[in-house]
N, C-alpha and C positions, 0 to 999 in steps of 0.2 A: 572503554579501555583502549588505549592506543599503544602501539609498540613500534619501535624503529630499530633498525640494525645498527649496532655500534661497530661490530667487526664481522667481516665475512671470512670465509674459509682461507683465502689467500693471506689476509692480514693476520689471522690466527697463526698460520704456518710460519710467517715471518717472525712473529713474537716468540713462538716456541723455539725457533732456532737461535734467536738472540739470547733467550734465557739459558738455553743449554750452553751457549758459548760463554756466558758470564760465569756459569758454574765451573766450566773447565778452567777459565782464567783464575778462579779463586781456589780450586781444589785439585788441579792438575791431574793426578792419577787416581784420586779417590781412595787411596789406601787407608786413610784415617777418617773417612767421611761415610756416613750412612744417609740414605734418602728415605724419608717417611712420607707417604701419601696419606692425608687425613681423610678418613671415610666420611661420607661416601664419594663426594664429587672431586675431591683432591686426588683420588686414585687415578681417575681418567687422565688428568693433567700429568701426574707423575709418570704414568706408563708411557705417555707420549714423549716426555723428556728423556726418560731412560732409553727409549728406542733411538732417539737422535744421538744420545751419548754413545751408544753401542755401535750404531751403523755408520755414523759420520766422524766420530772421534776415536773409534776403536777401543773404547773403555769397556772392557768386558767383565772385570772383577768388581762389580758393584754390589754393595749390600743394600737391598731395597725391601721395605716392608709397608704394611698398611696399619694405621692406628685408628681404632674406634674410640671416640670421645664421648659417646652418648651419656654414660652415667657419671662423667666428670664435669658435665656442664652445670652451671649454677641455675639454669632454668628447666632442668629435665623433669621436674615434678609439677611444673606450672601449666602444662597443656591438659586438655580434656581427653585426648585419645592416648592410649598406651603407646609407648615408644618401642620401636623395633631396633635392636642393636645390630650393628654390622660386625664383621669379623676383624679381629686384630691378628695380623700375621707379622711377627717380628722374631725371626729365628737366628738372631745374632746378638752380640753384646753391644750395648751403646755406651758402656762405661769408658770414659776418657776419649770418646769419638766426637767428631764434629757431626752434628745432626742437622739435616736440612729438611724442615717441614715444608710440604707442598700442599697448597689448597687453592681452589679456583677463585673464590671471592673473599676478600678481607673486608668485612663490614664493621661490626661493633668491636671485634677483637676477642669476644667471649669464646669462640671456638679455639682460638690459639691459646688462650689462658687455660682452657680445659686440656689441650694437648700438652702444654707444659707440665701440668699435674700428672697426666696419664703416663708420660714417658718415664717418669721417675720410677715406675714399677719395673723398668727394664735396665736400670742403672743410672749413673750420674754422668751425663755427657760433659765433655770438655767445653763445648760451645754449641749454641743452637742458633740457626739462621732460619729465616722465613722467605719462601718464594711464593708469591701470590700472582695469579694471572690478572685479576681485576682488583684494584684498590679503590674502595669507596671511601676516600680520605676524609670526608666531612661527616662521617657517620660513626666515628669511633667513640666507644664508651670507656675503653681502656687505653693506656699509652703504649700501644703496640704498633710497630711500623715494619713493613717488609724490607728485607735486605735486597731482594730481587723482585722487580715489579714489571709485570707485562704492560699494563695500561692503567692510568688513573682515570676514574670516572667520577664526575661531580653530580651524582644523583641526589635529588632533593625530595623532601616530604615523603609521599607515598610511592615514589618511583622505585622500581625493582630492577636489578640487573640479573638476567638469566643467561647462563653459559650452557650452550648445548654442545655435546661431544658426539661425533659420528658414531662411536662405539655404543653409546647408550641412547642417544636421541635421534640418530639417523642423519644428523647434519652438524657441521662445525659452524657455529654462528653465536654471536653475543647480541642479545636484545636488551634494550632499555624499555621497560613496560611501565606505563602510567595508568592510574585508575581513572 
């Protein structure tokens, strides 16, 4: 098994700032926008972006939540081990709001499809956008594309993209791992 570094901590930081800037360009004051980190790994990315929006752009009135999609996935009963759900924390109304889903890796699109179903329990958004840190663009099973994209990665066959966040994994780095 081999692995190589796709992005180091400095490159990750640059991409995070670019993504935050793009959000500001499209949502300005975020009065009608909510940000939803998709559990589990999208939450780390979302919290980083929220921090940049607050500290560098002075946007303090942000509605931010976490969405667990475990039981909305179309493959949740297919594994051999029991699944552990994460927590959903959405303490605001999404009705008629612009929702920005944030996830670390867009692979097949199935997680986003599950998020689209799950968010309906909290109201009907006016619009939904997707921010993805890594887009594995040739692996899609569903016609889902990110509105905000950190980096496109053309991983093939059995290659895997692993995003490590300092808060959870002790380092900021993105690996391409092959068997």
